[in-house]
N, C-alpha and C positions, 0 to 999 in steps of 0.2 A: 505494499500499500505505499503510494508516496506522502513524503510529510504534511502537506497540506491538504489533502484527503484526511489524514488521522487526526489532526487537528481541527476541521470544520467536522467531522463527525464528534471529536472528542465536546467542542464547543458548546454542539447540538445535547449533548447529552446533560453538559454543565446546565444550558439555560432550558431545560426540558422539551429542547424541538428534537420530535421524532426524524424518521426517513425521509418524512410529505415532507416535508419543509424545503428537500432539496431535489424534489419534482421540480414539470418543468412542464408549459402550459404545451401540448404540440397541436397540431393538424395536419390531419389527412382527407388525402380527394378518394375518392373510390371510386368507378364505372359499376352502377348497378344495371342486371339480367333483368329482364321480367316485367318490365313498367310499362303494363300498356294498358293500364284504364286512368280514371279518374282518382281510384282510391290507393294503389299503387304506391307514388308518392305520400301519402299522409302516413301509410300503415310504413315504409321504410323508414321516414323520420321519426316517427314512433317507435318505432323499433332501435333506432343507434338509440333513441334520450336516452332509452332503458340500463344502458349497460351503464354501470356503476365508473364517474370518473369523466362521464362526458359530462362536457356543458351548453353546448353549441352544437345545432345541426340546421344546415341549410342541402335542400334539395329541390333540382333543376330536374325537369322531363322534359325528353324528347326522342320519336321516335321508335321508341319500345325501350330504352336503357334510360336511367338518370345518372345524375352525378350528385355525389353526396360528398356535403363538404367537414369534416366532423373535425371539430375542438374537446379535446379530453387532455388530460392531468397523465403523464404519461409513469405514476408511480401509482394511478389504481386499475388502469390496460393499457389494452397496445393495440396496431391495426390488425395484429391475427384475432383476439379476440370481435373486434369490428365488423369483420368480416363476417367469421362465422355465424357472430349473429344476423346477417341481411341473410347470410345462405339458408339457416334454420329458418326462417321466415318465407322461404321460398323464391329468393331476390336474389344468386348469387351475385359474388361481389369481386371486386380483384383492385388491389389499387394504380393512382394513376404516377403517371411520375410530372 
């Protein structure tokens, strides 16, 4: 462990700050498939919003696919969990670079 990392971890313990204090807010963009009706995009948005750690979701749809922009706490979730959530709801997705 690097000295600065050890110092930050020790300082966090002394101040009573857990590991979540070092978490970062991340944004991921997903291309979501099977978005073919008026209720699909709201379902995708609701599904992603229910993933622990997600703070914001915006979904734009078009031609059977949608783009979901998701802001999340990387200490509580990750992109793989977001992809799994949409896939479990019937909307397979992948990250967009």
